[in-house]
N, C-alpha and C positions, 0 to 999 in steps of 0.2 A: 708590216715586215717590218724584223728587224734583221738589218744588213752588218754580218759584222766577219767580210772579206774581201776587205780593203788591198792586204796585202797580193794577191789573186787580182782584182781588179776594182777601177772604182768608178763610178756612174758619172757620166759626163756632167760638170760644169755648164750652168747655164751660159754660159759667159765663152762659154768654148761651142754650143751648140749654135747659138751666135753669129759666131764667127766663122763656119764653116760652111753656114747659110749663107753666110756674106761673100766670102769666096767663092764660093758654086756658081756666085749669080757673077761677081765681077774679077774673079783672078782664075778664072778655066782655062786660059793661052796657058800656052807651054813655056817655061820661064824660062828654058834657054832661047826662043827665040828671040831675033833681034825685031821683030817689032812693039810699038806702043804697049800693047795687053801683054807681051812677053814681059816687058822692063817691070809694069804694073806688080806681075804675078810673082817676078824674081825680087821686088821692092819687097813682098808680104813676107818672102821667106828669108830676107835678109834681118827684116824684124825680129822673128824668132829667132833667131839665129844670135843675134845682137844680148839678147832678153839672157837665154840660156847660158850666152858667155859672162854678163853681169854676173846672174845668179851663183855659177859656178867660180869667178875670178880669172876667168880665161881670155884669151884676145878670138875675136870671135869668126876669122881665120883658122884658129886650132878644131875647128868642131864643124863635123860634117854629119848630116840627114842619113838617117837606114830607116830600114822599116820597123827596126826593134831591135829591143838589149839582145836577144839571140842572136842577129844578125854581125848586131857590134862585137857582142864575143869572140862570134867565130872570126869577124876581120881581122882582130888584135891577136888571135892566137896562131889563124893560117900563115898570117906575118911571120911568123917564129917557127914555121912548120919546119922538121929536124934537127930543130934546138931543144936545151933540155926546157922543158915547162913544167913550174914547180905550184901547186894549188896547195888549197885544204879542202879536208871531205866533209865542208859544211858549201863545196862549189856548190850554182845551179848546173843542172844539166849542161847546159849547151858549154859549159868551160870543161868541165871533169871531162866528158867524152868526147870531145874534139883536141881536146890537152893529151887524150888515150891514143885517140888514131892518129896525127899529126906530132906529137912530141918524138922528141932526136937526143944526143948527145950533143951535138955542137952548140960551140958560146958564141954569141954571147947569151946567157940565161935571163930567160921570162919569167915573172912572179905574177900569180894573177892571183889577188886575195881582193873579195868581195868587201867592202865596208862594212855591211851588216846583212846576217843571213834573212831571210826570209821567210822561216820556217818558225824560229825559234827565237831571233831577232839578235841576237850577238853580236856583240861590235866586233872586228877584230883591232888590231891592232898597226894599220896601215902605216903610219912612221916608221915606227920599230921596222918591218918590211921592208920599205921603199929605203931606206938607209942600208939595210942588211944587202939590196939588190948591186945600189948604184955604188956601194965602198966594192963589189966583185966585178963591177965594168956591165952589167944587167939592168934588165929594163923591169919595171911595175906598171901592171894593170890593175883597176879597182872598178869591180860592178858597183855602181852606186844605184843603181834602180831603185831599192826598198829604202835610200834616204835622200832621193833628192824630194825636197820639201817637209822632210820630217827631221831633218839636223841642218846648220849650216853647215855649208859645204865650201871649199877652199882648194880647186885641185894645186894652186902652187905651195899652198901651208902643208898639204899631205902629201907634196912631193913626187905629182905622179907622171906616170909617162902616156896615161892611155887610161878615159874613163870610159865608162858604159852607163846611156840613163834610157831609158823609156815611159812617151807620154801617159801612157793609162794607168798609171800608177798615181797621178796627180790632177785627175779629172779630164785630164785628154783623152787621145781616139787612143785604140786598138791600130794595131798596122804602120806605127812609128816611132823610131828611136830617135838616137843621138850616139855619134863617139867624139870624143875627144881626145887631140892627137896632141901633143905637144913639140915644140920647132922639131926641127933636127935629129927626130929618133923615127926609127926607120920604120917602115911600113908600104905594103903592099895590097895593094885595092883586090875585094870579095869579087865584087861584079865587077865586070871588065866588057867594055865596050860600048864607051859613052865618054865625052871630056865633064859632066857635069862634076861638082866639088872637085875641081879643076885636077879631073881626072883621080879622085881617089873613090869615086864612087858611082858607075854609071847608071843608066837607067831614068828615064821621065822623074821628073820631082812631079811630088803628091803635092802638092800646094794645099791643095784642102788639109789633106790630114795636119802638114807642119803648121797652119795659121790656125788650127785647133790645139797644136802643141804652144804656139804661140801665146795663144790666150790663157790656156793653163800656166805658162809660165810667170805670165803678168799678174794673173792671180795669188799664185803665192808668191812673188815678190812685191806686190801692193800691200799682200797681205799679213807680209812673212808668216807664214803658215807654221813655220819650225817653231814659234813660239809658240801656236796656239798646241799642238803636238805637245809642248814639252811644259804644258800646264794643263789643262783640260782635258786633253785627251789621254794624257797618262794618268790623270788623276783616275779617269772612267776605269782606264786597264788596270789597275792596281786596286779598285773599289772590286772589282769582279774576279782578280785574285784572293784579297782576302776572302769572298763570302764563301767563294768556291772553296777554299781550305777549310774554312769553317764548318760548310753547312754541304759540304758532301763526303763521304766517309770513303778513302782509297783515294782522295784526290790528292798530286804531287803535280808540282811544275817543273817545267822543262825549261822556261824564261828564267834567267836573275833580274828581278827589280830593280837590281841599280843602275840610277842614271846614265853611269857612264859604261854602264856594262851591255845595254842591250837596246833597241829601238822604244821609243814610248808607247807605240800603236800595238804593236803583237806579243799576244799572249797563248803560250804553248800547257797546254796541261795533259797529263793524263790520268786514265781515271781507274784504276786495278780491277781486272775483269767485265773490261766492258769495251766493246771492239769499238774500235775510232765509225769505221764506217754506219756503225749503227745507231753510232752518237750522232752521228748528223743525220744520218736518214729522219729518226727521232726528231730532232729538233728544228727540219726542214719543215716536215708536218703541222708544227708548230709555228711556222714562219718565220724561224729561227737558220738567217746562211751562217753556215761556217764553213770550215773546208779541215781535210785530215793533214793538210802540211801544202807541199807546192802543186799549185793546180798543174803544173805543166808533166806529174806524177799520176794524176789521177788516171784510177783505173788500172795498177799497178798491183798489182797481191802483195808485193814485197813489202819489206817494213823499210820505213825512210830511211834514210841514205844518212840523211843530217843526224837524227836522234840516232842511230846505232853509231854514228862516230860517236856521239857525246858518253850515251849509254853502255852499249854495250847488248842492251838488254832489246829481243824483237817482242817478248810483251810491254814492256812502256811503248815501243814506236807503237806497235799496231792497235793499243789503248789510246793515241795521244788526239785530242782535237786545237784545231790553231783557231785563237778569236784573233781577228784585226781591223783595229778601229781606224773610223772618220771622222774627218771633220766636222760631217753632221750627226756623227751619233751623240746620245745624253744619255742621262741616269736612267732615265725609263727604259731606256734599251735594255742598260742592269737587272733593271728589275722584273723584265720581263723574260731575261733567260732563267732568271733565279726562280721565277714563280714556274719553270716548266723543268729546270736542267736534275733538281736532285731526284725529282721522282724519277725519272727517265734511268739513270742512272742507277738508279735502285732494283730499278724491272730489269736492267740489262745483268745486275747483279747476280739476281737470281734464277735469271733463267743459265747462267754460266755456274751455278752452283748446281742446278738440277740439273746439265749436262753433263758435270765431272762425276756424279753419283749413278748417273747411267753407265757411263763408261767405267 
């Protein structure tokens, strides 16, 4: 199998599997309990908290653990319920839909912009957005889910008030995320009913999951994965892009390859007269795993809201495929894709031509 859907989720790192098995055996106790097993569980949680704080240049007590990025996003936006919430059309649905339901006109204003988009990899000017927000007396939140481990991150340099993270994008488990909350900013817990996380997020700690997140964070720090993404992974992404444009007629890129404008691991491509879902299924039959965009929108027949915002062209949006690379991908993976992709696109384009003639 050639796995090129890392932006949706990544396989568990061996170090993560080991850490979670250890936690199941040694850190099973309720981390809020006062007894020794409870303290041991809490120590494991605090290890992970310190690792994330180090990675993003935050204080450990500015971080709470959640069930994932969607919960983190919802938590921040619900804090500003009734207030004006400004976002971009490129945001994840957990931001766009929540802001639509909860937004109002009161001040202060919340600006919620992701640092890098999950479908096309575009990097947004977060520093400029933060400067504007703070000048207006507002606050800024950024979904950093796709950038963790792929870019060097510094929440202080970015001047963020809130930031969202997810474990499963960096080889950690699904169902674990985190939220950075700058000291002194407004905050209302989403989940009430417990004193966990200093009353900022109720519910019994997911110690096993958080231990897995910690192991993934340690791997990122130890290997400086953002440097590998900037060199090896970017080179693979760019090679695939170059070959597709040369070898597949009717192909066009929706991702800008400029290093300052996009993530190094995401490549979104459209193919004239070929439906994205059909391309995905044909590639899947060849053992090549890709996506038609955000996994959260899977099964939705509407064109990608991101590509519609960027191109305004429903045909382009419906004919797109996202290739997203990870640390384990190789040049051989690119070769395997290019061994079958041109033929698949040619077949689908011929079918499309026949269908148009019939109509």
